DRENKE-242692 format. One record per residue (C-alpha): chain; x, y, z. Coordinates in nm, 3 decimals. Layout:
residues N
A/X/Y/Z
...
//
This chain:
residues 757
A/3.849/-0.489/2.278
A/3.906/-0.222/2.543
A/3.702/-0.242/2.860
A/3.442/0.033/2.901
A/3.532/0.330/3.118
A/3.359/0.291/3.453
A/3.323/0.669/3.479
A/3.149/0.696/3.143
A/2.796/0.829/3.119
A/2.543/0.564/3.012
A/2.241/0.638/2.796
A/1.989/0.364/2.720
A/1.766/0.383/2.413
A/1.495/0.161/2.267
A/1.546/0.031/1.913
A/1.264/-0.120/1.708
A/1.295/-0.359/1.416
A/1.578/-0.584/1.543
A/1.502/-0.949/1.471
A/1.826/-1.148/1.490
A/2.195/-1.158/1.584
A/2.287/-0.982/1.259
A/2.065/-0.689/1.360
A/2.241/-0.668/1.698
A/2.582/-0.653/1.530
A/2.469/-0.386/1.283
A/2.322/-0.162/1.552
A/2.628/-0.204/1.776
A/2.874/-0.122/1.498
A/2.669/0.178/1.384
A/2.635/0.326/1.734
A/3.008/0.281/1.802
A/3.076/0.516/1.512
A/2.903/0.807/1.691
A/3.156/1.062/1.820
A/3.247/1.013/2.186
A/3.094/0.667/2.222
A/3.328/0.429/2.407
A/3.116/0.114/2.426
A/2.775/-0.021/2.320
A/2.574/-0.316/2.456
A/2.263/-0.415/2.260
A/2.003/-0.642/2.423
A/1.790/-0.821/2.163
A/1.545/-0.951/2.427
A/1.454/-0.605/2.559
A/1.527/-0.419/2.231
A/1.750/-0.177/2.420
A/2.094/-0.037/2.350
A/2.309/0.094/2.636
A/2.558/0.353/2.507
A/2.864/0.441/2.717
A/3.007/0.783/2.632
A/3.192/1.081/2.773
A/3.042/1.415/2.873
A/3.112/1.543/2.522
A/2.969/1.324/2.249
A/2.760/1.324/1.931
A/2.431/1.333/2.122
A/2.087/1.179/2.085
A/2.019/1.340/1.745
A/2.327/1.170/1.602
A/2.208/0.841/1.754
A/1.859/0.889/1.609
A/2.002/0.959/1.264
A/2.242/0.664/1.254
A/1.982/0.415/1.386
A/1.734/0.534/1.121
A/2.000/0.518/0.848
A/2.053/0.150/0.932
A/1.682/0.086/0.873
A/1.578/0.050/1.238
A/1.335/0.251/1.450
A/1.465/0.491/1.714
A/1.203/0.474/1.990
A/1.357/0.724/2.229
A/1.555/0.723/2.551
A/1.448/0.453/2.795
A/1.288/0.601/3.106
A/1.158/0.370/3.380
A/0.897/0.627/3.479
A/0.722/0.596/3.141
A/0.575/0.296/2.962
A/0.836/0.102/2.765
A/0.781/0.192/2.397
A/0.913/-0.145/2.283
A/0.629/-0.324/2.462
A/0.369/-0.157/2.242
A/0.589/-0.210/1.936
A/0.623/-0.580/2.016
A/0.249/-0.620/2.060
A/0.196/-0.452/1.723
A/0.460/-0.677/1.564
A/0.297/-0.998/1.694
A/-0.047/-0.880/1.579
A/0.092/-0.786/1.237
A/0.262/-1.126/1.202
A/-0.056/-1.308/1.307
A/-0.261/-1.127/1.043
A/0.000/-1.178/0.771
A/0.043/-1.546/0.854
A/-0.335/-1.601/0.846
A/-0.367/-1.427/0.509
A/-0.060/-1.605/0.370
A/-0.181/-1.948/0.490
A/-0.528/-1.910/0.337
A/-0.399/-1.776/0.005
A/-0.121/-2.038/-0.011
A/-0.374/-2.321/0.017
A/-0.585/-2.170/-0.262
A/-0.274/-2.110/-0.477
A/-0.163/-2.470/-0.427
A/-0.504/-2.599/-0.538
A/-0.490/-2.382/-0.848
A/-0.129/-2.476/-0.930
A/-0.217/-2.847/-0.912
A/-0.541/-2.795/-1.103
A/-0.521/-3.134/-1.272
A/-0.539/-3.308/-0.932
A/-0.878/-3.160/-0.846
A/-1.170/-3.244/-1.081
A/-1.384/-2.953/-0.959
A/-1.125/-2.712/-1.107
A/-1.099/-2.891/-1.442
A/-1.352/-2.660/-1.611
A/-1.141/-2.348/-1.548
A/-0.922/-2.267/-1.854
A/-0.553/-2.296/-1.768
A/-0.467/-1.942/-1.882
A/-0.749/-1.800/-1.674
A/-0.625/-1.997/-1.373
A/-0.271/-1.866/-1.421
A/-0.395/-1.506/-1.419
A/-0.597/-1.575/-1.103
A/-0.289/-1.729/-0.940
A/-0.083/-1.424/-1.033
A/-0.325/-1.189/-0.854
A/-0.351/-1.420/-0.551
A/0.025/-1.459/-0.518
A/0.112/-1.090/-0.553
A/-0.009/-0.983/-0.202
A/0.156/-1.286/-0.044
A/0.494/-1.212/-0.199
A/0.493/-0.833/-0.158
A/0.271/-0.766/0.146
A/0.301/-1.077/0.360
A/0.671/-1.106/0.276
A/0.757/-0.734/0.289
A/0.987/-0.776/0.593
A/1.215/-1.008/0.394
A/1.283/-0.743/0.130
A/1.347/-0.483/0.402
A/1.584/-0.726/0.576
A/1.761/-0.807/0.249
A/1.818/-0.435/0.185
A/1.959/-0.391/0.537
A/2.195/-0.685/0.479
A/2.302/-0.545/0.142
A/2.392/-0.215/0.308
A/2.628/-0.412/0.530
A/2.769/-0.592/0.224
A/2.641/-0.931/0.340
A/2.354/-1.171/0.285
A/2.137/-1.363/0.531
A/1.816/-1.564/0.548
A/1.616/-1.256/0.446
A/1.819/-1.230/0.126
A/1.770/-1.597/0.045
A/1.393/-1.582/0.098
A/1.360/-1.255/-0.093
A/1.564/-1.377/-0.390
A/1.397/-1.719/-0.399
A/1.039/-1.594/-0.368
A/1.089/-1.302/-0.608
A/1.261/-1.522/-0.868
A/0.984/-1.782/-0.858
A/0.719/-1.509/-0.875
A/0.876/-1.317/-1.166
A/0.955/-1.638/-1.355
A/0.592/-1.748/-1.316
A/0.460/-1.405/-1.415
A/0.669/-1.418/-1.731
A/0.532/-1.764/-1.810
A/0.177/-1.637/-1.752
A/0.178/-1.320/-1.960
A/0.459/-1.383/-2.212
A/0.453/-1.757/-2.295
A/0.601/-1.684/-2.640
A/0.915/-1.561/-2.468
A/0.973/-1.922/-2.359
A/0.907/-2.069/-2.703
A/1.195/-1.864/-2.851
A/1.423/-2.031/-2.601
A/1.288/-2.382/-2.662
A/1.169/-2.407/-2.297
A/0.819/-2.519/-2.190
A/0.660/-2.255/-1.963
A/0.588/-2.357/-1.603
A/0.473/-2.163/-1.295
A/0.595/-2.168/-0.934
A/0.334/-1.949/-0.768
A/0.274/-2.208/-0.495
A/0.645/-2.225/-0.412
A/0.675/-1.845/-0.388
A/0.369/-1.818/-0.161
A/0.453/-2.112/0.065
A/0.814/-2.015/0.136
A/0.702/-1.667/0.247
A/0.418/-1.802/0.463
A/0.623/-2.073/0.633
A/0.902/-1.839/0.730
A/0.652/-1.578/0.853
A/0.527/-1.852/1.087
A/0.881/-1.895/1.221
A/0.910/-1.518/1.280
A/0.577/-1.519/1.463
A/0.698/-1.792/1.701
A/1.022/-1.598/1.761
A/0.837/-1.274/1.837
A/0.620/-1.448/2.097
A/0.926/-1.607/2.263
A/1.106/-1.270/2.284
A/0.802/-1.117/2.450
A/0.812/-1.385/2.720
A/1.184/-1.327/2.776
A/1.148/-0.954/2.845
A/0.862/-1.029/3.084
A/1.118/-1.146/3.344
A/1.233/-0.790/3.400
A/0.876/-0.663/3.431
A/0.800/-0.926/3.693
A/1.109/-0.828/3.889
A/0.997/-0.465/3.882
A/0.656/-0.577/4.006
A/0.815/-0.712/4.327
A/0.890/-0.360/4.448
A/0.659/-0.243/4.729
A/0.433/0.042/4.621
A/0.442/0.243/4.948
A/0.652/0.295/5.262
A/0.537/0.390/5.613
A/0.777/0.673/5.709
A/0.808/0.835/6.050
A/0.830/1.214/6.030
A/0.839/1.380/6.368
A/0.576/1.206/6.578
A/0.360/1.103/6.281
A/0.349/0.792/6.064
A/0.274/0.855/5.699
A/0.230/0.622/5.399
A/0.406/0.764/5.093
A/0.476/0.625/4.741
A/0.803/0.430/4.730
A/0.940/0.668/4.464
A/0.923/0.955/4.714
A/1.141/0.783/4.976
A/1.479/0.954/5.014
A/1.802/0.845/5.183
A/1.797/0.891/5.559
A/1.420/0.844/5.583
A/1.307/0.656/5.898
A/1.065/0.373/5.808
A/0.844/0.141/6.014
A/0.786/-0.220/5.902
A/0.517/-0.439/6.060
A/0.478/-0.819/6.056
A/0.375/-0.959/5.717
A/0.484/-0.646/5.525
A/0.755/-0.616/5.261
A/1.061/-0.409/5.344
A/1.023/-0.098/5.120
A/1.392/-0.030/5.047
A/1.746/-0.110/5.164
A/1.857/0.019/5.503
A/1.988/-0.044/5.856
A/1.773/-0.142/6.155
A/1.756/0.131/6.423
A/1.528/-0.038/6.678
A/1.321/-0.351/6.719
A/1.394/-0.704/6.603
A/1.243/-0.958/6.367
A/1.315/-1.246/6.135
A/1.300/-1.175/5.763
A/1.248/-1.407/5.469
A/1.534/-1.314/5.232
A/1.489/-1.611/4.998
A/1.401/-1.366/4.720
A/1.764/-1.247/4.733
A/1.961/-1.540/4.869
A/1.746/-1.838/4.769
A/1.790/-1.984/5.118
A/1.481/-2.099/5.304
A/1.571/-2.008/5.663
A/1.449/-1.663/5.779
A/1.730/-1.433/5.895
A/1.725/-1.271/6.242
A/1.750/-0.891/6.234
A/1.812/-0.647/6.518
A/1.967/-0.302/6.562
A/2.264/-0.249/6.331
A/2.165/-0.525/6.084
A/2.109/-0.453/5.714
A/1.768/-0.513/5.553
A/1.683/-0.523/5.183
A/1.392/-0.396/4.978
A/1.119/-0.644/4.869
A/1.217/-0.902/5.135
A/0.934/-1.018/5.363
A/0.914/-0.935/5.734
A/0.789/-1.245/5.917
A/0.744/-1.185/6.290
A/0.832/-0.865/6.477
A/0.809/-0.494/6.399
A/1.116/-0.280/6.354
A/1.227/0.067/6.249
A/1.509/0.119/6.001
A/1.685/0.404/5.825
A/1.691/0.401/5.443
A/2.047/0.388/5.307
A/1.976/0.302/4.941
A/1.679/0.398/4.727
A/1.567/0.360/4.364
A/1.830/0.214/4.136
A/2.076/0.161/4.424
A/1.877/-0.115/4.599
A/1.963/-0.486/4.587
A/1.647/-0.561/4.385
A/1.735/-0.291/4.131
A/2.080/-0.448/4.099
A/1.921/-0.788/4.025
A/1.706/-0.625/3.755
A/2.017/-0.463/3.607
A/2.205/-0.794/3.617
A/1.924/-0.973/3.431
A/1.918/-0.700/3.165
A/2.296/-0.708/3.123
A/2.305/-1.089/3.116
A/2.038/-1.106/2.847
A/2.226/-0.846/2.645
A/2.570/-1.003/2.685
A/2.451/-1.352/2.590
A/2.515/-1.308/2.221
A/2.236/-1.469/2.019
A/2.362/-1.752/1.801
A/2.364/-1.680/1.431
A/2.113/-1.924/1.287
A/2.245/-2.215/1.083
A/2.021/-2.100/0.800
A/2.177/-1.751/0.814
A/2.525/-1.901/0.800
A/2.433/-2.116/0.502
A/2.257/-1.826/0.331
A/2.559/-1.596/0.369
A/2.753/-1.841/0.151
A/2.474/-1.989/-0.061
A/2.323/-1.664/-0.197
A/2.646/-1.518/-0.340
A/2.732/-1.858/-0.489
A/2.390/-1.885/-0.658
A/2.420/-1.531/-0.798
A/2.770/-1.607/-0.925
A/2.653/-1.928/-1.094
A/2.355/-1.743/-1.244
A/2.575/-1.467/-1.387
A/2.828/-1.717/-1.523
A/2.536/-1.911/-1.679
A/2.410/-1.596/-1.854
A/2.757/-1.504/-1.980
A/2.829/-1.855/-2.111
A/2.491/-1.891/-2.284
A/2.500/-1.547/-2.438
A/2.865/-1.519/-2.544
A/3.000/-1.873/-2.584
A/2.714/-2.095/-2.702
A/2.659/-2.117/-3.081
A/2.326/-1.968/-3.200
A/2.313/-1.770/-2.878
A/1.972/-1.622/-2.795
A/1.930/-1.349/-2.532
A/1.598/-1.494/-2.407
A/1.750/-1.837/-2.355
A/2.048/-1.689/-2.165
A/1.812/-1.480/-1.949
A/1.579/-1.771/-1.877
A/1.865/-2.001/-1.786
A/1.987/-1.731/-1.547
A/1.637/-1.710/-1.397
A/1.615/-2.091/-1.385
A/1.921/-2.103/-1.160
A/1.756/-1.856/-0.918
A/1.421/-2.035/-0.931
A/1.556/-2.379/-0.850
A/1.746/-2.218/-0.561
A/1.410/-2.109/-0.414
A/1.433/-2.236/-0.054
A/1.093/-2.403/-0.021
A/1.232/-2.686/0.192
A/1.444/-2.440/0.389
A/1.122/-2.277/0.507
A/1.028/-2.611/0.659
A/1.374/-2.721/0.781
A/1.389/-2.535/1.112
A/1.018/-2.475/1.198
A/0.913/-2.839/1.152
A/1.199/-2.973/1.364
A/1.130/-2.717/1.635
A/0.756/-2.784/1.631
A/0.806/-3.160/1.661
A/1.082/-3.121/1.922
A/0.892/-2.871/2.136
A/0.574/-3.078/2.106
A/0.756/-3.391/2.216
A/0.910/-3.197/2.503
A/0.571/-3.065/2.615
A/0.441/-3.422/2.635
A/0.723/-3.495/2.882
A/0.681/-3.172/3.081
A/0.961/-2.979/2.903
A/0.875/-2.637/2.758
A/1.133/-2.501/2.511
A/1.089/-2.133/2.427
A/1.229/-2.130/2.074
A/1.489/-2.234/1.822
A/1.769/-2.019/1.963
A/1.735/-2.201/2.295
A/1.824/-2.526/2.118
A/2.132/-2.434/1.919
A/2.378/-2.439/2.211
A/2.257/-2.769/2.361
A/2.482/-2.998/2.161
A/2.789/-2.796/2.274
A/2.713/-2.801/2.648
A/3.004/-2.896/2.872
A/2.887/-2.798/3.222
A/2.557/-2.802/3.412
A/2.537/-2.574/3.718
A/2.263/-2.638/3.976
A/2.132/-2.392/4.231
A/2.111/-2.569/4.568
A/1.806/-2.451/4.759
A/1.476/-2.541/4.598
A/1.646/-2.700/4.296
A/1.873/-2.981/4.414
A/1.706/-2.968/4.756
A/1.343/-2.944/4.864
A/1.378/-2.578/4.959
A/1.249/-2.618/5.313
A/1.407/-2.751/5.634
A/1.348/-3.108/5.746
A/1.438/-3.270/6.076
A/1.739/-3.496/6.024
A/1.865/-3.561/6.379
A/1.716/-3.574/6.729
A/1.976/-3.598/7.005
A/1.893/-3.645/7.375
A/2.122/-3.562/7.665
A/2.213/-3.849/7.900
A/1.914/-3.945/8.112
A/1.656/-3.809/7.867
A/1.458/-3.971/7.586
A/1.427/-3.848/7.228
A/1.047/-3.852/7.253
A/1.060/-3.608/7.547
A/1.290/-3.378/7.348
A/1.056/-3.387/7.050
A/0.745/-3.347/7.272
A/0.870/-3.021/7.423
A/0.982/-2.892/7.082
A/0.646/-2.973/6.919
A/0.450/-2.813/7.204
A/0.640/-2.482/7.185
A/0.657/-2.468/6.804
A/0.288/-2.557/6.754
A/0.195/-2.187/6.783
A/0.472/-2.061/6.552
A/0.471/-2.008/6.173
A/0.849/-2.022/6.141
A/0.973/-2.276/5.877
A/1.179/-2.453/6.147
A/0.866/-2.480/6.362
A/0.668/-2.630/6.074
A/0.941/-2.892/6.019
A/0.949/-2.991/6.387
A/0.569/-3.013/6.412
A/0.562/-3.227/6.095
A/0.823/-3.465/6.243
A/0.612/-3.489/6.561
A/0.304/-3.574/6.355
A/0.487/-3.858/6.182
A/0.610/-3.983/6.522
A/0.259/-3.966/6.668
A/0.352/-3.698/6.924
A/0.084/-3.437/6.994
A/0.145/-3.085/7.130
A/0.088/-3.038/7.503
A/-0.078/-2.724/7.647
A/0.164/-2.439/7.715
A/0.131/-2.124/7.926
A/0.291/-1.780/7.914
A/0.438/-1.835/7.565
A/0.695/-1.573/7.463
A/0.897/-1.536/7.145
A/1.254/-1.407/7.127
A/1.298/-1.259/6.780
A/1.576/-1.430/6.593
A/1.661/-1.651/6.890
A/1.374/-1.889/6.973
A/1.081/-1.915/7.214
A/0.988/-2.021/7.566
A/0.680/-2.134/7.762
A/0.569/-2.311/8.080
A/0.475/-2.678/8.044
A/0.342/-2.866/8.347
A/0.476/-2.597/8.577
A/0.832/-2.609/8.438
A/0.981/-2.340/8.213
A/1.103/-2.478/7.879
A/1.311/-2.311/7.608
A/1.370/-2.383/7.239
A/1.621/-2.187/7.037
A/1.972/-2.136/6.909
A/2.294/-2.145/7.107
A/2.287/-1.771/7.160
A/1.951/-1.796/7.339
A/2.084/-2.075/7.560
A/2.388/-1.867/7.655
A/2.171/-1.558/7.720
A/1.949/-1.759/7.959
A/2.254/-1.928/8.116
A/2.143/-2.280/8.022
A/2.396/-2.559/8.076
A/2.468/-2.734/7.742
A/2.687/-3.015/7.876
A/2.810/-3.235/7.588
A/2.550/-3.112/7.341
A/2.772/-2.821/7.232
A/3.021/-3.060/7.068
A/2.738/-3.253/6.900
A/2.599/-2.927/6.764
A/2.944/-2.839/6.625
A/2.959/-3.172/6.441
A/2.613/-3.121/6.289
A/2.708/-2.766/6.187
A/3.004/-2.899/5.984
A/2.748/-3.111/5.796
A/2.556/-2.797/5.702
A/2.276/-2.852/5.949
A/2.091/-2.598/6.163
A/2.079/-2.687/6.534
A/1.796/-2.608/6.777
A/1.851/-2.669/7.150
A/1.568/-2.776/7.384
A/1.596/-2.693/7.756
A/1.388/-2.784/8.058
A/1.455/-2.570/8.363
A/1.821/-2.464/8.347
A/1.941/-2.779/8.172
A/1.959/-2.852/7.794
A/1.797/-3.192/7.746
A/1.857/-3.233/7.375
A/1.893/-3.079/7.035
A/1.732/-3.115/6.696
A/1.926/-3.094/6.369
A/1.755/-2.964/6.058
A/1.871/-2.943/5.698
A/1.740/-2.876/5.351
A/1.763/-3.233/5.217
A/1.821/-3.332/4.851
A/1.530/-3.418/4.625
A/1.475/-3.787/4.560
A/1.574/-3.754/4.194
A/1.884/-3.537/4.251
A/2.146/-3.810/4.284
A/2.017/-4.003/3.980
A/2.011/-3.683/3.776
A/2.372/-3.595/3.860
A/2.485/-3.948/3.771
A/2.299/-3.936/3.438
A/2.452/-3.601/3.342
A/2.800/-3.732/3.423
A/2.735/-4.039/3.208
A/2.654/-3.799/2.923
A/3.007/-3.656/2.957
A/2.896/-3.332/3.126
A/3.058/-3.164/3.426
A/2.824/-3.086/3.716
A/2.862/-2.798/3.963
A/2.662/-2.669/4.261
A/2.615/-2.299/4.339
A/2.471/-2.169/4.665
A/2.446/-1.869/4.894
A/2.507/-2.103/5.188
A/2.850/-2.157/5.345
A/3.101/-2.405/5.210
A/3.028/-2.667/5.478
A/2.661/-2.681/5.379
A/2.749/-2.690/5.010
A/3.001/-2.970/5.053
A/2.757/-3.169/5.266
A/2.500/-3.170/4.984
A/2.768/-3.220/4.719
A/2.913/-3.527/4.888
A/2.571/-3.691/4.903
A/2.498/-3.621/4.536
A/2.846/-3.680/4.392
A/2.922/-3.316/4.305
A/3.282/-3.200/4.361
A/3.269/-2.849/4.215
A/3.105/-2.640/4.491
A/3.062/-2.262/4.460
A/2.951/-2.140/4.804
A/2.878/-1.803/4.973
A/2.764/-1.673/4.633
A/2.523/-1.377/4.630
A/2.272/-1.325/4.342
A/2.497/-1.086/4.151
A/2.793/-1.316/4.196
A/2.598/-1.613/4.055
A/2.591/-1.445/3.713
A/2.960/-1.358/3.758
A/3.040/-1.725/3.831
A/2.864/-1.826/3.507
A/3.070/-1.568/3.318
A/3.386/-1.703/3.485
A/3.304/-2.050/3.353
A/3.253/-1.898/3.007
A/3.600/-1.743/3.027
A/3.735/-2.092/3.098
A/3.582/-2.212/2.771
A/3.282/-2.389/2.923
A/2.938/-2.391/2.757
A/2.705/-2.367/3.054
A/2.350/-2.470/3.141
A/2.217/-2.318/3.464
A/1.934/-2.490/3.653
A/1.748/-2.279/3.909
A/1.411/-2.192/4.056
A/1.427/-1.861/4.244
A/1.428/-1.487/4.180
A/1.791/-1.481/4.291
A/1.873/-1.727/4.009
A/1.732/-1.503/3.734
A/2.059/-1.322/3.647
A/2.247/-1.653/3.626
A/1.971/-1.816/3.418
A/1.988/-1.526/3.175
A/2.370/-1.529/3.165
A/2.399/-1.903/3.095
A/2.407/-2.042/2.742
A/2.092/-2.233/2.836
A/1.882/-2.141/3.140
A/1.665/-2.423/3.274
A/1.395/-2.330/3.529
A/1.212/-2.573/3.753
A/0.840/-2.521/3.694
A/0.767/-2.515/4.067
A/0.992/-2.209/4.098
A/0.915/-1.840/4.068
A/0.763/-1.677/3.761
A/1.072/-1.456/3.729
A/1.305/-1.757/3.705
A/1.076/-1.920/3.448
A/1.060/-1.604/3.235
A/1.440/-1.556/3.246
A/1.509/-1.915/3.138
A/1.526/-2.080/2.795
A/1.372/-2.411/2.903
A/1.106/-2.466/3.171
A/1.048/-2.803/3.337
A/0.681/-2.833/3.429
A/0.729/-3.142/3.642
A/0.905/-3.094/3.974
A/1.147/-3.376/3.886
A/1.517/-3.317/3.820
A/1.534/-3.615/3.584
A/1.376/-3.382/3.330
A/1.707/-3.189/3.311
A/1.905/-3.457/3.118
A/1.587/-3.530/2.921
A/1.568/-3.163/2.816
A/1.936/-3.156/2.717
A/1.904/-3.478/2.512
A/1.587/-3.353/2.346
A/1.761/-3.027/2.254
A/2.062/-3.212/2.116
A/1.845/-3.442/1.905
A/1.636/-3.152/1.772
A/1.946/-2.957/1.665
A/2.076/-3.273/1.497
A/1.751/-3.302/1.300
A/1.767/-2.932/1.203
A/2.115/-2.989/1.060
A/1.996/-3.296/0.871
A/1.699/-3.098/0.739
A/1.928/-2.825/0.609
A/2.121/-3.094/0.422
A/1.802/-3.224/0.258
A/1.686/-2.868/0.193
A/1.996/-2.795/-0.013
A/2.088/-3.127/-0.170
A/1.841/-3.081/-0.455
A/1.988/-2.734/-0.517
A/2.333/-2.888/-0.550
A/2.195/-3.138/-0.804
A/1.946/-2.910/-0.977
A/2.143/-2.587/-1.019
A/2.399/-2.737/-1.262
A/2.109/-2.874/-1.471
A/1.941/-2.531/-1.464
A/2.269/-2.377/-1.576
A/2.273/-2.614/-1.876
A/2.547/-2.857/-1.769
A/2.368/-3.147/-1.945
A/2.294/-2.954/-2.264
A/2.626/-3.026/-2.445
A/2.592/-3.402/-2.384
A/2.218/-3.468/-2.397
A/2.060/-3.147/-2.521
A/1.871/-3.115/-2.188
A/1.780/-2.780/-2.035
A/1.586/-2.735/-1.711
A/1.269/-2.942/-1.721
A/1.008/-2.748/-1.517
A/0.844/-3.071/-1.404
A/1.180/-3.193/-1.276
A/1.228/-2.872/-1.078
A/0.879/-2.900/-0.927
A/0.935/-3.266/-0.836
A/1.272/-3.185/-0.677
A/1.111/-2.911/-0.469
A/0.835/-3.146/-0.353
A/1.079/-3.428/-0.279
A/1.307/-3.210/-0.067
A/1.008/-3.073/0.128
A/0.874/-3.424/0.193
A/1.222/-3.536/0.303
A/1.246/-3.248/0.551
A/0.901/-3.308/0.700
A/0.959/-3.684/0.721
A/1.294/-3.638/0.891
A/1.141/-3.400/1.146
A/0.861/-3.644/1.226
A/1.126/-3.911/1.282
A/1.204/-3.730/1.608
A/0.882/-3.870/1.754
A/1.000/-4.225/1.698
A/1.335/-4.185/1.875
A/1.378/-4.364/2.207
A/1.618/-4.122/2.375
A/1.355/-4.009/2.627
A/1.245/-4.358/2.723
A/1.492/-4.452/2.999
A/1.464/-4.108/3.155
A/1.087/-4.065/3.169
A/1.004/-3.978/3.533
A/0.834/-4.262/3.716
A/0.470/-4.207/3.801
//
């Protein structure tokens, strides 16, 4: 495949009616046939197609026509200034599925009662023929109205010369319905073929209703996935305070242009990307980098939109606006990652693509043999044997195979604090080879903690900590909070200070007991000409361990330093060891430098360290692992992790993380305990295993029953399809599937890994 031309024009459209991987492939192939189109990327989660093309191409009308010809809805060009049309379409789809499932469920129960009339004494007085007519009229809306999407899907598949789950459901339900209708209104037709009439109204209704339930669950999951992008867009500030002449003016963010001079005050979000002109401050950039330490900013430094200004005021000049900003790039990365992560073709679709043609071929061969090669051939017998093959292929158990396993698996996961969004999230789990962890807030606590207190010769650690606590007691900086917390544990209270002053991005100073004391980084010490003595070498050693160093000075002499680091979570080391015991590779990815990454990795037993990685590069690193043949799970918690979570085969979000990370992931861990990660992977693997077993039980009776329906036993024993046998086989396969799914609850694979209370 040729790589897309970087100079190509890109047009993004919304496409309604896509439900699965097969839909994505059809839309992509169709759009690529439009004149001038060089590349197409279809995102199932957002229902968008991005078309790369030259200046001269077929145009939107050609796109509209070809999308409509494929049976999908062209919802127009995507424009961020207008409401997304797919949102309204998705809401309508969920509402439509809810109504159809409710109607199908109620009617299916009634149809089942009527079909098994002899089981229920209160129905014994209703004549059987009357009951069959009632069942016909009750089943008709279920098959043709509730199940209408399956016939539409089957037609779309037929246009592409293939078959899928829609075809299987449509053929199975329609065959059972028509067979039953024939038995209801033309029972003599059966007598000419020496076959006792039997009805399968309940089977036709239940298969449609059960699979509609699965589609409803899928639609809800897709809605949650696309919500990640909306939440990212919601992070953008609404206004900017621009300086025009000698006036300050608040204007909508969309009206900001490049070169605009903007004022940012403490506690405000930075409106857009730019360069600081004057002033200084420290800014919380964790939204972009994931790292907890605020970053000092002064003239000449770059600032980024949607980051949070913590302390000082500053003025900056806008250099990037709108779609050029760092936040806009994260949004684009999430969209592209969701689109490039090709949805897995369902196991049922794969089976159906083979099973349906085989059943049709057997049915046709059955008709030909019974009509042309059997003595005393009768057209009605040949036709009914053909229909019998299709009826016994009705996938009643298949309707239960995937939904029941997913319901049991997701329910079991919820009990252990693991939320799995849907079936597609499970299908890659058993193939996982690598688990990549974000560092800050995922493997670590996400906030600094005092790890070392060093005193210069002649000074005590308590004096060092006392000065630090007294100065930091009036600060809201994360480092200050960590130092004050360490003082509280050590029983050291803050002393009164006078003439406190803060040095943005450097530290702070104050008078204590008549002596001037300083707390800050090495740059502040050098600026104030403070003698560091041997503490400089100690600070260098701590820095190689990935720790942040804060010097404390009294007068013109440094009396000590404090080392701080973002320490690993208690469960991190055990989690890494468990994943390795499962045969998985473990990697760490961080925006921090390599020294910090290696320091955490050595403690936890992780050798593969990817450091100095920005948000956009995190998704690129996941793609690089894909190119190496790895099947990747990404574990993260922050906004900056969203592109990587979406790009991974399975995205796992820590529940204590941001809403954006949770929405972009496939699995959410409610408990803030990393031991849930191997639990989630094992649960996914076991659920997929049960789905595969269910598919076996769903089809085994077809393999046994279809030859009987075709008349394989007739030459030897004179046996044609016994309707009661077919009904019993259907019931047995359904019970087998449900029982196998419930077996998941009795497995012990979660036991050793349940987080301790």
